[in-house]
C-alpha positions as CSV (number, residue, x, y, z in Angstrom):
1,X,0.0,0.0,0.0
2,X,2.9,2.3,0.8
3,X,4.4,1.8,-2.6
4,X,1.3,2.8,-4.4
5,X,1.3,6.1,-2.6
6,X,4.8,6.7,-3.9
7,X,4.0,6.1,-7.5
8,X,4.1,9.2,-9.9
9,X,0.8,8.3,-11.4
10,X,-1.1,8.4,-8.1
11,X,-2.1,12.1,-8.5
12,X,-3.3,11.4,-12.0
13,X,-5.4,8.4,-10.8
14,X,-7.2,10.6,-8.3
15,X,-7.8,13.3,-10.9
16,X,-9.4,10.7,-13.2
17,X,-11.7,9.5,-10.3
18,X,-12.8,12.9,-9.4
19,X,-13.4,13.9,-13.0
20,X,-15.5,10.8,-13.6
21,X,-17.6,11.5,-10.5
22,X,-18.1,15.2,-11.6
23,X,-19.2,14.0,-15.1
24,X,-21.7,11.5,-13.7
25,X,-23.0,14.1,-11.2
26,X,-23.4,16.8,-13.9
27,X,-25.2,14.3,-16.1
28,X,-27.7,13.6,-13.3
29,X,-28.2,17.3,-12.8
30,X,-28.7,18.0,-16.5
31,X,-31.3,15.1,-16.6
32,X,-33.2,16.6,-13.7
33,X,-33.0,20.0,-15.2
34,X,-34.4,18.8,-18.5
35,X,-37.3,17.0,-16.8
36,X,-38.2,20.0,-14.7
37,X,-38.0,22.2,-17.7
38,X,-40.3,19.9,-19.7
39,X,-42.8,19.8,-16.8
40,X,-42.9,23.5,-16.4
41,X,-43.4,23.9,-20.3
42,X,-46.3,21.5,-20.1
43,X,-47.9,23.3,-17.2
44,X,-47.6,26.7,-19.0
45,X,-49.1,25.2,-22.1
46,X,-51.9,23.6,-20.2
47,X,-52.7,26.9,-18.4
48,X,-52.7,28.8,-21.7
49,X,-55.0,26.2,-23.3
50,X,-57.4,26.5,-20.3
51,X,-57.4,30.4,-20.4
52,X,-58.0,30.3,-24.1
53,X,-61.0,28.0,-23.8
54,X,-62.3,30.0,-20.9
55,X,-62.0,33.2,-22.8
56,X,-63.8,31.7,-25.7
57,X,-66.7,30.6,-23.4
58,X,-66.9,34.0,-21.6
59,X,-66.9,35.9,-24.9
60,X,-69.6,33.7,-26.3
61,X,-71.7,34.0,-23.1
62,X,-71.3,37.8,-23.1
63,X,-72.5,37.9,-26.7
64,X,-75.5,35.7,-25.9
65,X,-76.4,37.9,-22.9
66,X,-76.1,41.0,-25.1
67,X,-78.4,39.5,-27.7
68,X,-80.7,37.6,-25.4
69,X,-83.8,39.1,-27.1
70,X,-82.7,38.5,-30.6
71,X,-84.2,35.1,-31.4
72,X,-82.7,35.1,-34.9
73,X,-79.1,35.6,-33.7
74,X,-79.6,33.0,-31.0
75,X,-81.1,30.4,-33.4
76,X,-78.1,30.9,-35.7
77,X,-75.7,30.1,-32.8
78,X,-77.5,27.0,-31.4
79,X,-76.2,23.8,-33.0
80,X,-73.3,25.4,-34.7
81,X,-69.5,25.5,-34.0
82,X,-67.2,28.4,-34.4
83,X,-63.4,28.2,-34.6
84,X,-60.5,30.5,-34.3
85,X,-56.8,30.7,-34.0
86,X,-54.2,33.0,-32.4
87,X,-50.5,32.7,-32.4
88,X,-50.2,33.5,-28.7
89,X,-53.4,31.7,-27.6
90,X,-53.6,28.6,-29.9
91,X,-56.5,27.1,-31.7
92,X,-60.1,26.9,-30.3
93,X,-63.6,25.9,-31.1
94,X,-66.9,26.9,-29.5
95,X,-70.2,25.1,-29.7
96,X,-73.6,26.4,-28.5
97,X,-76.2,23.8,-27.9
98,X,-79.6,23.3,-26.2
99,X,-79.4,21.3,-23.0
100,X,-81.0,17.9,-23.7
101,X,-82.7,18.0,-20.2
102,X,-84.2,21.5,-20.5
103,X,-85.1,23.7,-23.4
104,X,-84.5,26.7,-21.1
105,X,-80.8,25.9,-20.8
106,X,-77.9,26.4,-23.2
107,X,-74.6,24.8,-23.0
108,X,-71.5,26.7,-24.3
109,X,-68.5,24.4,-24.7
110,X,-65.0,25.5,-25.9
111,X,-62.0,23.4,-26.6
112,X,-58.6,25.0,-27.0
113,X,-55.3,23.5,-28.0
114,X,-52.0,25.4,-27.3
115,X,-49.0,23.6,-28.7
116,X,-49.1,20.1,-27.2
117,X,-51.8,20.7,-24.5
118,X,-55.5,21.0,-24.7
119,X,-58.4,22.0,-22.3
120,X,-62.2,22.1,-22.4
121,X,-64.4,24.6,-20.5
122,X,-68.2,24.6,-20.5
123,X,-70.9,26.9,-19.1
124,X,-74.6,26.5,-18.7
125,X,-76.9,29.5,-19.5
126,X,-80.4,29.7,-18.1
127,X,-82.6,31.6,-20.6
128,X,-85.3,31.9,-17.9
129,X,-84.9,30.8,-14.3
130,X,-87.7,29.0,-12.5
131,X,-88.2,27.9,-8.9
132,X,-87.7,24.3,-9.7
133,X,-84.0,24.4,-11.0
134,X,-83.1,21.0,-9.4
135,X,-79.8,19.2,-9.6
136,X,-78.1,21.6,-12.0
137,X,-74.4,20.5,-12.2
138,X,-72.5,22.8,-14.5
139,X,-69.0,21.8,-15.5
140,X,-67.4,25.2,-14.7
141,X,-69.9,28.1,-14.8
142,X,-73.6,28.8,-14.6
143,X,-74.9,32.0,-16.2
144,X,-78.4,33.5,-15.7
145,X,-79.3,36.0,-18.4
146,X,-82.7,36.9,-17.0
147,X,-83.2,40.4,-15.5
148,X,-86.0,39.4,-13.2
149,X,-85.8,37.7,-9.9
150,X,-83.9,34.3,-10.2
151,X,-84.9,31.7,-7.6
152,X,-83.1,28.4,-7.0
153,X,-84.7,25.8,-4.8
154,X,-82.9,22.6,-3.7
155,X,-80.0,22.0,-6.0
156,X,-76.2,21.5,-6.0
157,X,-73.9,23.4,-8.2
158,X,-70.2,22.9,-8.8
159,X,-68.8,26.0,-10.3
160,X,-69.3,29.7,-10.3
161,X,-72.7,31.4,-10.8
162,X,-73.1,34.7,-12.6
163,X,-76.6,36.3,-12.4
164,X,-77.7,39.4,-14.3
165,X,-80.2,40.5,-11.6
166,X,-81.3,39.6,-8.1
167,X,-81.2,36.0,-6.9
168,X,-82.6,33.9,-4.1
169,X,-81.1,30.6,-2.9
170,X,-83.6,28.5,-0.9
171,X,-83.2,25.2,0.8
172,X,-85.1,23.1,3.3
173,X,-84.3,20.7,6.1
174,X,-83.0,17.5,4.4
175,X,-82.8,19.1,1.0
176,X,-80.1,21.8,1.0
177,X,-79.0,24.2,-1.7
178,X,-75.2,24.0,-2.0
179,X,-73.0,26.1,-4.2
180,X,-69.4,25.0,-4.6
181,X,-68.1,28.1,-6.3
182,X,-68.3,31.9,-6.3
183,X,-71.6,33.8,-6.6
184,X,-71.6,37.1,-8.6
185,X,-75.0,38.8,-8.7
186,X,-76.0,42.2,-10.4
187,X,-78.5,42.8,-7.7
188,X,-79.7,41.7,-4.3
189,X,-78.8,38.3,-3.0
190,X,-81.1,36.4,-0.6
191,X,-80.0,33.2,1.0
192,X,-82.8,31.4,2.8
193,X,-83.0,28.3,5.1
194,X,-80.5,25.5,4.5
195,X,-78.6,27.1,1.7
196,X,-74.8,27.2,1.7
197,X,-72.0,28.8,-0.4
198,X,-68.6,27.2,-0.2
199,X,-66.8,30.2,-1.7
200,X,-67.2,34.0,-2.1
201,X,-70.3,36.1,-2.7
202,X,-70.2,39.4,-4.6
203,X,-73.3,41.4,-5.2
204,X,-74.2,45.0,-6.4
205,X,-77.1,45.2,-4.0
206,X,-78.0,43.9,-0.5
207,X,-77.1,40.5,1.0
208,X,-79.9,39.0,3.2
209,X,-79.1,35.8,5.0
210,X,-81.8,34.0,6.9
211,X,-82.1,31.0,9.2
212,X,-79.5,28.2,8.8
213,X,-77.5,29.6,5.9
214,X,-73.8,29.9,5.6
215,X,-71.0,31.5,3.4
216,X,-67.6,30.0,3.9
217,X,-65.7,32.6,1.9
218,X,-65.7,36.4,1.8
219,X,-68.5,38.8,1.1
220,X,-68.3,42.0,-1.0
221,X,-71.6,43.9,-1.1
222,X,-72.5,47.4,-2.6
223,X,-75.4,47.5,-0.3
224,X,-76.3,46.3,3.2
225,X,-75.5,42.9,4.8
226,X,-78.3,41.5,6.9
227,X,-77.7,38.3,9.0
228,X,-80.9,37.0,10.6
229,X,-81.2,33.9,12.7
230,X,-83.6,32.7,15.4
231,X,-80.8,31.7,17.7
232,X,-77.7,33.4,19.0
233,X,-74.2,32.4,17.9
234,X,-73.4,29.0,19.5
235,X,-72.2,26.7,16.7
236,X,-70.7,28.3,13.6
237,X,-71.5,25.2,11.6
238,X,-75.2,25.0,12.3
239,X,-76.5,28.6,12.1
240,X,-76.3,31.6,9.9
241,X,-72.8,32.8,9.5
242,X,-70.2,34.4,7.2
243,X,-66.8,32.7,7.8
244,X,-64.5,35.1,5.9
245,X,-63.9,38.8,5.3
246,X,-66.9,41.1,4.9
247,X,-66.8,44.4,3.1
248,X,-70.1,46.4,2.4
249,X,-70.8,49.9,1.3
250,X,-74.0,49.9,3.4
251,X,-74.5,48.9,7.0
252,X,-74.2,45.5,8.8
253,X,-77.1,44.3,10.8
254,X,-76.9,41.0,12.8
255,X,-80.0,39.6,14.5
256,X,-78.7,36.2,15.6
257,X,-75.9,34.4,13.7
258,X,-72.4,35.9,13.2
259,X,-69.3,36.9,11.2
260,X,-65.8,35.4,11.3
261,X,-64.4,32.3,12.9
262,X,-62.7,31.8,16.2
263,X,-59.6,30.3,14.7
264,X,-58.9,32.8,11.8
265,X,-58.1,36.5,11.6
266,X,-60.5,38.3,9.3
267,X,-61.6,41.9,8.7
268,X,-65.1,43.2,8.5
269,X,-65.3,46.7,6.9
270,X,-68.5,48.6,7.0
271,X,-68.7,51.7,4.9
272,X,-72.2,52.9,5.3
273,X,-74.8,53.9,7.9
274,X,-78.5,53.2,8.5
275,X,-80.9,56.1,8.8
276,X,-79.9,56.5,12.5
277,X,-76.2,56.7,11.7
278,X,-75.3,53.3,12.8
279,X,-72.9,51.2,10.7
280,X,-73.2,48.1,12.8
281,X,-76.3,47.0,14.6
282,X,-76.4,43.8,16.8
283,X,-79.6,42.6,18.5
284,X,-79.2,39.8,21.0
285,X,-76.9,39.0,23.9
286,X,-74.4,36.6,22.3
287,X,-71.2,37.0,20.4
288,X,-71.9,38.0,16.8
289,X,-68.6,39.1,15.4
290,X,-65.8,36.8,16.5
291,X,-63.1,38.0,18.8
292,X,-60.5,37.2,16.1
293,X,-62.2,39.4,13.5
294,X,-61.0,43.1,13.2
295,X,-63.9,45.5,12.7
296,X,-63.5,48.7,10.7
297,X,-66.6,51.1,10.5
298,X,-67.4,54.7,9.6
299,X,-70.5,55.5,11.7
300,X,-71.6,54.3,15.1
301,X,-72.2,50.9,16.7
302,X,-75.3,49.7,18.3
303,X,-74.1,46.6,20.2
304,X,-73.0,45.3,23.5
305,X,-69.4,44.5,24.3
306,X,-70.3,40.8,24.3
307,X,-71.6,41.1,20.7
308,X,-68.3,42.4,19.4
309,X,-65.4,41.4,21.7
310,X,-62.6,41.8,19.2
311,X,-60.8,44.9,17.9
312,X,-63.0,47.8,16.8
313,X,-61.6,50.8,14.8
314,X,-63.6,53.8,13.6
315,X,-62.4,55.1,10.3
316,X,-62.8,58.5,8.8
317,X,-63.2,57.5,5.2
318,X,-64.0,54.4,3.3
């Protein structure tokens, strides 16, 4: 062993060993880099295909909404397929068809291909909304083009709901109305007994929540937010509640039920007042805005300390 260390080629031997190891290591790194780069490229292509298909659907839906009263234009769309191409967005096709289960529903489906990836997005449009819209399961979106009051009784939706007007969600014990998506309404939103939204609610009017209703996400309302329940806040899961952030341009009135969750830090911002100058009105003896929720308001508060135990900050402007 000692003789080997004294050989003149010993240094060269170690250089060759180290060089070989470096080559093998760099080869592995190059392979990993190539795989990661390929995966990232596929993800980008998939995202672009999805956004292209989604854009095609939204554009078609907007066109249908704009021409809802033109029966000739709509009849020319139904049953036909339109195509398009863009260097930066890929190729796409859009089909408008009558829902086989209901003559009042249209289905808009778009498929887009960007380079090596493709995506399909669909939306259901209700030409007129009735009180018996049961078990509507859109693939991605549900659009209501009617300007009148839209009422949905027991049904389940997976996707976002866009309403060009006021809307009422109504459930009953043992037959709930559940929305797994965002609700965007150009008008007032009324959520009645045993109705539940798993995401956010945006409305250009008032939000009125009645017994045993729940919104798991945030609320953004141009009008007032009214939370009504026969019972004080005891169990967030069983009675009327908004679990996330709340922002309203009107006032907030809670008559049983509550806002926020004990284990999360949210903000409730109230930018308006009622006729008596109150921004926040609580009636009842229990906690109605959780102690972890920060309250910002412009007017006055009509509530006891037990109603709002958390941070309260009056702001000059909204």
